[in-house]
DOLOGU-698390 format. One line per field, with one value per atom (N, C-alpha, C): residue in one letter; x, y, z; atom name. Coordinates in Angstrom, 1 decimal, decimal comma. Layout:
% DOLOGU-698390
resn A  ...
east X  ...
north Y  ...
up Z  ...
name CA  ...
% end
This chain:
% DOLOGU-698390
resn M  M  M  T  T  T  A  A  A  E  E  E  V  V  V  S  S  S  K  K  K  Y  Y  Y  T  T  T  I  I  I  E  E  E  Q  Q  Q  I  I  I  E  E  E  S  S  S  L  L  L  E  E  E  L  L  L  A  A  A  P  P  P  G  G  G  T  T  T  V  V  V  H  H  H  E  E  E  K  K  K  L  L  L  E  E  E  G  G  G  W  W  W  V  V  V  P  P  P  E  E  E  L  L  L  A  A  A  S  S  S  D  D  D  D  D  D  D  D  D  L  L  L  K  K  K  N  N  N  A  A  A  L  L  L  E  E  E  K  K  K  A  A  A  F  F  F  D  D  D  Y  Y  Y  R  R  R  G  G  G  D  D  D  I  I  I  T  T  T  L  L  L  T  T  T  L  L  L  K  K  K  T  T  T  G  G  G  E  E  E  R  R  R  I  I  I  E  E  E  A  A  A  F  F  F  V  V  V  F  F  F  N  N  N  R  R  R  S  S  S  T  T  T  G  G  G  E  E  E  T  T  T  L  L  L  A  A  A  D  D  D  S  S  S  W  W  W  V  V  V  Q  Q  Q  Y  Y  Y  F  F  F  A  A  A  P  P  P  N  N  N  V  V  V  D  D  D  G  G  G  K  K  K  Q  Q  Q  K  K  K  L  L  L  S  S  S  Y  Y  Y  D  D  D  Q  Q  Q  I  I  I  A  A  A  R  R  R  L  L  L  E  E  E  F  F  F  T  T  T  G  G  G  K  K  K  D  D  D  R  R  R  A  A  A  A  A  A  G  G  G  K  K  K  H  H  H  W  W  W  E  E  E  D  D  D  W  W  W  V  V  V  K  K  K  N  N  N  Y  Y  Y  N  N  N  E  E  E  R  R  R  K  K  K  A  A  A  A  A  A  G  G  G  E  E  E  K  K  K  N  N  N  I  I  I  A  A  A  L  L  L  H  H  H  P  P  P  D  D  D  K  K  K  L  L  L  D  D  D
east 86,7  88,1  88,7  89,8  90,5  91,2  91,5  92,2  93,6  94,2  95,6  95,6  94,6  94,5  94,0  93,0  92,4  93,3  94,4  95,3  96,1  96,1  96,8  95,8  96,3  95,5  95,7  94,8  94,9  96,2  96,6  97,9  99,1  99,0  100,1  100,2  99,1  99,1  99,6  99,1  99,5  101,0  101,6  103,0  103,9  103,4  104,3  105,1  106,3  107,2  106,5  106,6  106,0  107,1  106,7  107,6  107,8  109,0  109,3  108,5  108,0  107,3  108,2  107,6  108,3  108,7  109,9  110,4  110,0  109,3  108,9  109,7  110,0  110,8  109,8  110,4  109,6  109,6  108,5  108,4  107,6  106,8  105,9  106,8  106,4  107,1  108,3  108,6  109,7  109,4  110,3  110,2  111,4  111,2  112,4  112,9  114,2  114,9  114,6  114,1  113,8  114,7  116,0  117,0  117,0  116,5  116,5  115,2  115,0  113,8  113,7  114,8  114,8  114,4  114,8  114,4  112,9  112,3  110,8  110,2  110,6  110,1  110,2  111,3  111,5  110,6  110,5  109,6  108,2  107,7  106,3  106,1  107,1  107,0  106,8  107,5  107,3  106,0  105,5  104,2  103,1  103,3  102,3  102,2  103,3  103,4  103,0  103,0  102,7  101,2  100,9  99,5  99,0  99,3  98,9  98,8  98,4  98,3  99,6  99,7  100,9  100,4  101,3  100,9  101,8  101,2  101,9  101,8  103,0  103,0  103,3  102,4  102,6  103,5  104,0  104,8  104,1  102,7  101,9  101,8  102,2  102,1  100,9  100,0  98,9  99,3  98,7  99,0  97,8  98,1  97,1  97,4  96,4  96,5  96,0  96,7  96,3  96,6  95,8  96,1  96,4  97,6  98,0  97,6  96,9  96,5  97,0  97,5  98,0  99,0  99,9  100,9  101,4  101,9  102,6  103,8  104,9  106,2  106,6  106,7  107,1  108,5  108,9  110,3  110,6  109,7  109,9  108,9  109,1  108,1  106,8  106,8  105,6  104,8  105,5  104,9  104,4  104,7  104,4  103,3  102,4  101,3  101,0  100,4  99,9  98,4  97,7  96,3  96,1  95,2  95,0  93,6  93,2  92,0  92,4  91,5  91,8  90,5  90,6  89,5  88,6  87,4  86,4  86,4  87,0  86,9  86,4  85,3  84,7  85,5  85,7  86,3  87,8  88,4  89,8  90,4  91,5  92,2  93,5  94,0  95,2  96,1  97,4  98,3  99,6  100,1  101,4  102,6  103,6  104,7  105,4  105,4  106,1  105,4  104,2  103,6  104,0  104,7  105,0  106,3  106,3  107,5  108,0  107,1  107,5  106,5  107,1  106,3  106,6  105,6  105,7  104,9  105,4  104,7  104,1  102,9  102,3  101,3  100,7  99,6  100,2  99,4  99,9  100,0  101,0  101,2  100,4  99,3  98,3  98,9  99,9  100,5  101,7  102,2  103,4  103,2  104,1  104,1  103,1  102,5  101,5  102,2  102,5  103,2  102,4  102,5  101,8  102,3  103,6  104,1  103,5  103,2  102,6  101,2  100,5  99,1  99,1  100,0  100,1  100,4  101,3  101,7  100,4  99,7  98,5  97,5  97,3  96,3  96,7  98,0  98,4  98,2  98,5  98,3  96,8  95,9  94,5  94,0  94,5  94,1  94,6  95,8  96,4  95,5  95,0  94,1  92,7  92,5  91,2  90,1  90,5  89,5  89,1  87,8  87,3  86,9  86,7  86,2  87,1  88,4  89,3  89,3  89,2  89,2  90,1  90,5  91,3  90,4  90,6  89,9  90,8  90,5  91,3  91,4  92,5  92,5  91,6  91,1  90,3  91,2  90,6  91,3  91,2  92,2  92,2  91,2
north 81,8  82,1  81,2  80,5  79,7  80,5  79,9  80,6  81,0  80,2  80,5  81,8  82,0  83,2  84,4  84,2  85,3  85,9  85,3  86,0  87,1  87,3  88,4  89,5  90,7  91,9  92,1  92,9  93,3  94,0  94,9  95,6  94,7  93,6  92,7  91,9  91,5  90,8  91,7  92,9  93,8  94,2  94,1  94,5  93,4  92,2  91,1  91,4  90,8  91,0  90,5  91,2  90,7  89,9  88,9  88,1  88,9  88,8  89,5  88,9  89,8  89,4  88,8  88,2  87,7  88,8  88,8  89,8  89,3  90,0  89,6  90,4  89,6  90,2  91,2  92,2  93,1  92,5  91,9  91,2  92,0  93,0  93,7  94,3  94,0  94,5  93,6  92,6  91,7  90,7  90,6  89,6  88,7  87,5  86,6  86,0  85,8  85,2  83,7  83,0  81,6  80,8  80,8  80,1  78,6  78,2  76,7  76,3  75,0  74,5  74,9  74,9  75,4  76,9  77,7  79,1  79,2  78,4  78,5  78,0  76,9  76,3  77,3  78,0  78,9  80,2  80,6  81,8  81,5  80,3  79,9  79,7  79,3  79,2  80,6  81,6  83,0  83,5  83,1  83,5  83,0  81,8  81,2  82,1  82,6  83,4  84,9  85,3  86,7  87,0  88,1  88,5  89,5  89,2  90,0  89,2  89,8  89,0  88,9  87,9  87,7  87,6  87,7  87,4  86,3  85,3  84,1  84,3  84,1  84,0  82,5  81,9  80,5  80,4  79,2  79,0  79,2  79,1  79,4  80,9  81,7  83,2  83,8  82,9  83,4  84,0  85,1  85,7  85,5  85,2  84,9  85,7  86,6  87,3  86,3  86,1  85,1  85,4  84,9  84,9  83,4  83,1  81,8  81,4  80,3  79,9  78,5  77,8  76,4  76,0  75,1  74,5  73,2  72,4  71,2  71,0  70,8  70,7  69,2  68,7  67,3  67,2  66,0  65,8  66,6  66,8  67,5  68,7  69,5  70,6  70,0  68,9  68,3  67,7  67,3  66,7  67,8  69,0  70,1  71,0  71,5  72,3  73,5  74,4  75,6  75,8  76,1  76,4  77,9  78,5  80,0  80,4  81,6  82,2  83,3  83,4  84,5  85,3  86,6  87,4  87,0  87,1  86,8  85,3  84,4  83,0  82,4  81,6  81,0  79,8  79,8  78,6  78,6  77,5  77,3  76,9  77,3  76,9  76,2  75,3  74,5  74,5  74,6  74,7  74,0  73,2  72,5  73,5  73,4  74,3  74,3  73,1  73,0  73,8  74,4  75,3  76,8  77,1  78,5  78,9  80,1  80,6  81,8  82,6  83,8  84,1  84,7  85,0  86,5  87,2  88,6  88,9  89,6  90,0  91,3  91,3  92,6  93,2  92,5  93,1  93,7  94,6  95,2  94,2  94,2  93,3  93,9  93,2  93,7  93,6  92,8  92,6  93,5  94,2  95,0  96,1  96,2  97,3  97,1  96,0  95,7  94,9  95,5  94,8  94,8  93,7  93,6  94,7  94,9  96,0  97,3  97,6  98,9  99,0  97,8  97,8  98,0  97,3  97,4  98,9  99,5  100,9  101,8  101,6  102,4  102,1  100,9  100,5  101,2  101,1  101,7  103,2  103,9  105,3  105,7  104,9  105,2  104,9  103,9  103,5  104,6  105,1  106,2  107,5  107,7  108,9  108,7  107,5  107,3  106,7  106,2  105,6  104,3  103,9  102,7  101,8  100,5  99,5  99,6  99,6  99,6  98,2  98,2  96,9  96,9  95,8  95,7  95,7  96,6  96,7  96,6  95,9  95,9  97,2  97,5  98,7  98,5  99,6  99,6  99,2  98,4  98,0  99,2  99,4  100,4  100,1
up 135,1  135,1  136,1  135,8  136,8  137,8  138,9  140,0  139,6  138,7  138,2  137,4  136,6  135,8  136,6  137,4  138,1  139,1  139,5  140,5  139,9  138,6  137,9  137,6  137,7  137,3  135,9  135,3  133,9  133,7  134,6  134,4  134,4  135,3  135,3  133,9  133,4  132,2  131,0  131,0  129,9  130,0  131,2  131,4  131,0  130,8  130,5  129,2  129,1  128,0  126,7  125,6  124,4  123,6  123,0  122,2  120,9  120,4  119,1  118,0  117,1  115,9  114,8  113,8  112,7  111,8  111,3  110,3  109,0  108,2  106,9  105,8  104,8  103,7  102,9  102,4  101,5  100,1  99,8  98,5  97,5  97,9  97,0  95,9  94,6  93,4  93,0  93,8  93,4  92,3  91,4  90,3  90,4  91,0  91,3  90,0  90,0  88,8  89,0  88,0  88,1  87,2  87,6  86,8  87,0  88,2  88,4  89,0  89,1  89,8  91,2  91,9  93,3  93,4  92,5  92,5  92,4  91,5  91,4  92,7  93,2  94,4  95,6  95,7  96,8  96,6  95,4  95,1  95,4  95,0  95,3  96,8  97,5  98,9  99,5  99,0  99,5  99,1  97,9  97,4  98,3  98,9  99,8  101,1  101,5  102,8  102,5  101,3  100,9  101,1  101,6  101,8  100,8  99,6  98,5  97,2  96,1  94,9  94,2  93,4  92,6  91,1  90,2  88,8  88,3  87,8  87,2  85,7  85,0  83,6  83,3  82,5  82,2  80,9  80,7  79,5  78,2  78,3  77,1  76,8  77,8  77,6  78,4  78,9  79,6  81,0  81,4  82,6  83,6  84,8  85,8  87,1  87,4  88,7  89,8  90,9  91,8  93,2  94,1  95,6  96,0  96,3  96,6  98,0  98,2  99,5  99,9  99,0  99,3  98,2  98,6  97,7  98,2  97,3  97,7  96,8  97,5  96,7  96,7  95,5  95,3  94,9  94,4  93,9  92,7  91,8  90,6  90,5  89,5  89,2  88,8  88,1  87,6  88,8  89,8  91,0  92,0  91,7  92,7  92,1  93,0  92,5  93,5  93,0  93,8  93,6  94,7  94,6  94,8  94,1  94,2  93,9  94,3  93,9  92,9  91,8  90,8  90,7  90,5  90,3  89,1  89,2  88,1  87,7  88,6  88,4  89,7  89,5  90,7  91,2  92,5  93,1  93,1  93,7  93,8  92,4  92,1  90,9  91,3  90,5  90,8  89,6  89,8  88,7  89,0  88,1  88,3  88,2  89,0  88,9  87,6  86,9  85,6  84,5  84,8  83,8  83,9  85,0  85,3  84,7  84,0  83,4  84,2  84,8  85,5  86,7  87,7  88,9  89,3  89,6  90,0  91,2  92,2  93,4  93,1  92,5  91,9  92,8  93,7  94,5  95,8  96,4  97,6  98,7  99,5  100,6  101,8  102,0  103,1  104,5  104,7  106,0  106,2  105,2  105,3  106,4  107,3  108,3  109,4  109,4  110,5  111,5  112,6  113,7  115,0  115,7  117,0  117,9  117,9  118,8  118,5  117,3  116,9  117,4  117,3  117,8  119,4  120,1  121,5  121,9  121,2  121,5  121,4  120,3  120,0  121,1  121,4  122,5  123,8  124,2  125,5  125,4  124,3  124,2  124,4  123,7  123,8  125,2  125,9  127,2  128,2  128,0  128,9  128,7  127,5  127,3  127,9  128,5  129,1  128,3  127,1  126,2  126,7  126,6  127,1  125,9  126,2  125,1  123,9  124,1  122,9  122,3  121,0  120,3  119,1  118,6  117,4  116,2  115,3  114,1  112,9  111,9  110,7  109,9  109,3  108,4  107,3  106,7  105,5  104,4  103,5  102,3  101,2  100,5  99,4  98,3
name N  CA  C  N  CA  C  N  CA  C  N  CA  C  N  CA  C  N  CA  C  N  CA  C  N  CA  C  N  CA  C  N  CA  C  N  CA  C  N  CA  C  N  CA  C  N  CA  C  N  CA  C  N  CA  C  N  CA  C  N  CA  C  N  CA  C  N  CA  C  N  CA  C  N  CA  C  N  CA  C  N  CA  C  N  CA  C  N  CA  C  N  CA  C  N  CA  C  N  CA  C  N  CA  C  N  CA  C  N  CA  C  N  CA  C  N  CA  C  N  CA  C  N  CA  C  N  CA  C  N  CA  C  N  CA  C  N  CA  C  N  CA  C  N  CA  C  N  CA  C  N  CA  C  N  CA  C  N  CA  C  N  CA  C  N  CA  C  N  CA  C  N  CA  C  N  CA  C  N  CA  C  N  CA  C  N  CA  C  N  CA  C  N  CA  C  N  CA  C  N  CA  C  N  CA  C  N  CA  C  N  CA  C  N  CA  C  N  CA  C  N  CA  C  N  CA  C  N  CA  C  N  CA  C  N  CA  C  N  CA  C  N  CA  C  N  CA  C  N  CA  C  N  CA  C  N  CA  C  N  CA  C  N  CA  C  N  CA  C  N  CA  C  N  CA  C  N  CA  C  N  CA  C  N  CA  C  N  CA  C  N  CA  C  N  CA  C  N  CA  C  N  CA  C  N  CA  C  N  CA  C  N  CA  C  N  CA  C  N  CA  C  N  CA  C  N  CA  C  N  CA  C  N  CA  C  N  CA  C  N  CA  C  N  CA  C  N  CA  C  N  CA  C  N  CA  C  N  CA  C  N  CA  C  N  CA  C  N  CA  C  N  CA  C  N  CA  C  N  CA  C  N  CA  C  N  CA  C  N  CA  C  N  CA  C  N  CA  C  N  CA  C  N  CA  C  N  CA  C  N  CA  C  N  CA  C  N  CA  C  N  CA  C  N  CA  C  N  CA  C  N  CA  C  N  CA  C  N  CA  C  N  CA  C  N  CA  C  N  CA  C  N  CA  C  N  CA  C  N  CA  C  N  CA  C  N  CA  C  N  CA  C  N  CA  C  N  CA  C  N  CA  C  N  CA  C  N  CA  C  N  CA  C  N  CA  C
% end
């Protein structure tokens, strides 16, 4: 530990002001209106930030349940693409924006309601109760 860090006690570090978290939109269940190319681009940008599955309906009528993990927005829809994982399909999939007719935020948003401030409050309550070796553990998935 450096001298700079070691001069602070754990209590001093824990009492430092917390930076505010990011406010996330509630997207779970949302079906955006895709009236323009920009509407689709904006919706897919939100799908990239979403921590749940979405359902894409292609212009062919095919429906794909997907978890979006990458995207690239070009000048046109044909120049833009989204990468995703789909259940029961091995590996990464890639799809051009111009093939998409509809987008639905159908999966549970795994990040909804999970705030750093809530975790810190819980941590401090457990610490005040005398609990030792407190660690951050993820919630169980449904």
